N, C-alpha and C positions, 0 to 999 in steps of 0.2 A: 587518529590510530597510525601505527607505525608503516611505513613504505612496503614493508617489505612484507607483513602479513598481509596489507590489502592486496597484493598482487599475488600473492598464492591463493588469497578467496578468492580473486577472479578464477585461478587456474584449477579450484574443486569446483566453483559453480560449472567452469567450461566441462571438465571433465564427466560430472554426473551427467549433462546433458547428450554427451558420448554415450556414456554406460544406456542410457535411455532411450538413444537411438539403437542400440545395439542389440536391447531386449525388443523393439518393437516386433514387430510379425510382417512378414514380405508383403502382407495385404493392408497391412497399417498404411498405408499411404498419406493420408488427412494426418494420421498423426507425426509421421516422419517430417512431412512438409513445413510443422509448426514447430518441431525441435529444430529443426534447419534453423527456418524464420528467428529463432532465437539463438542459436549458435553463429546465425552471420549479424545479432547486435551484440554480443556479449564478443567476441572475439575483435570487431571493427573499432565497438569502444575502447578494450583495454591495450593493442595495438596503438591506438591515437596515444593516449596519454603514457605511455609508455617513449613512443618516438619524440613526443613534446616537451617532457619531463624529463624521466629516469637517465635515457641513452645519453642527452648533451649533457647533464649531470656526473653521468660517469667517466666522460670523456674531459670532462674538466677538471674531475676528481684527480684521474692518473691518466695519463698518455696511455700507460701500457695496457688498459683496457680498449683501444680502438681496434683491435682487432675482434673483440668479444661482440661489441657494440657494429663493427660492420657486418658481422656474421648474420648475428639477430637481426639486421634491418633486413640482409637477403631473405632472410626466411619468412619475416613480414611479407615480403615483396611476394613471395609465392604464395602464400597462402593467403593474401589479399585478390588475387586474380582466381583462385578457387572459388574464394565466398563471392565473388562478383559474377563468376560462371552457376556456382548453384542458386543465386537470388533469380536469376534466369530460366532454370530448368525446372520441369513438372518432376515430381516424386515417379512416375512412369513410364520416365525415359529409363533406357538400360543400362547408361550410364552413372547414374542418380547414388544406387548406391555405392558402386565402386569409387564414386570422386567423394565422398563424403568418408569414407575407407581412407584414401590416401588424405585428405587434409587430417583427420584424427592421426593417423602416425606422424605426419610432419608436426603437428600441434603437440604431440605429447615428446617427442624427440626435443623439441625447444623450449617447451616447459622442463622437461630433464635436465637441460644444460645452463638454464636460467637461475633452477631453485640449486644446482650442485657445484656452479661453475661461479657467474657472476652477483647475484646475492650474496653469498659469502665473503666474494671479496670486496663489494658493498660495506655491508655491515662491520666488516675491521675497518673501512677508511672515513665511515661517517658515526659520528657520536648520538645516543639514542636521542637527545633533544632534536637533531636535523632530519631524522629517518621521520621521527613524530608529525614536524614541520613541511616534511616533503609528501608525509602519508595524504594531511588536510591537502594541500595543494594539489595530490590527484584526484582525490575526492571532488574536490571542487572544479575540477578540470573535466571529468566524466559526464558534468550536463553543459560541457559548452564545445565537446568534439563530435565528430560527426555519428554516426550511430549504424553507418552502412559501411562494406568496402570502396575506396577509392583509390584503387590501383596508381593509377597514374600522376597523381599529386607528387608534391613534393613529401619527402618521410625525414625531413632535417631544417631545423630553425634556422632561418627564420621564414622560409617560403611554408614549410606543413603549417605553421600558426594561422597564417594568412588565408591558403586553401582551406584548411580546418573550418573555420568560422563560416566563409561561403558556404562549403561542403553541408555544415550543421544547419545551414538556414535550407539548404533544396532537401533533407534529409526529412526534416522538421515538417515542411513541404508534403512530401512525398506522403510520409507517415499518416499526417492530419488527412490529406485524399484516400489512403486505403481506407481507415478507417470509417470517415464519411460512407464511404460505399459500400462497406460492409453495413453501418446504421441502413441507411438505403433499401440493402437487398434486407436485412431484418424487418423497417417498417411495412416495405411492399408483400412481404410474405406475412405480415401480419392483419396487414388489410385485406389483402386475399383471403387469408383462413376465416378471418369475422365474415367478409360476403358472404363465401362457401355457407358457412355455420347459418346466417339470415335466412340463404335460398333455403335448406335443409327445413329449418324452422317453417319456414313458407309455405313449401312445395304441400304438404298433406290440406292445407286449408284450401290451397288453390284448384285441387284435385278436386277436393269436396265440393267446390261454387262450381264450376267445371259440370261435376254429377247433375246438380242443383239444374243449373240450365239446359239439359239434354234432358233430363226427366220433365220439365215445365212444357216443353217442346209438345 
């Protein structure tokens, strides 16, 4: 896949999540929390592959793109701190919605600049075959980069490559623990439900036995 099309596709996915959040009602707390969880994941992965591959390549192609790349990195930095804060917030927090709104404004500005300024420049500098090869590399990188925000980690090579591997392992462990916790809660809930149902079924028989015992006396 063409690298720029892949990145634009990522942008569309995030924008769809933003609109879904905006449409959620004030009382849709669980829905909002789930949407934000996906926003955090999508933006963390997207930022990481741009920082590891796209931005270094852009500077290598033309040093005149240095200012574009540095500005993009600073915008990523701000977004990642916001994502980190949202990750630890409850949707019941009075600043939760406000923080998501500011995040959306920042990301939409960043996307507009990339798609109208940086991407067209790269399209002129790189041939079709190179963009296809970069697209394949970006797609593969998605499997290896962190799925959570790490604003304190380096955002340029080679530091971000090493930090990214370690962060990916940490994120995978946290995700697995969270999923395991959810499965455990569901299992307990199912077991409790089955026990309650058995108790209900046995209750009439127990009452009859008790009545017979009293009558026999």
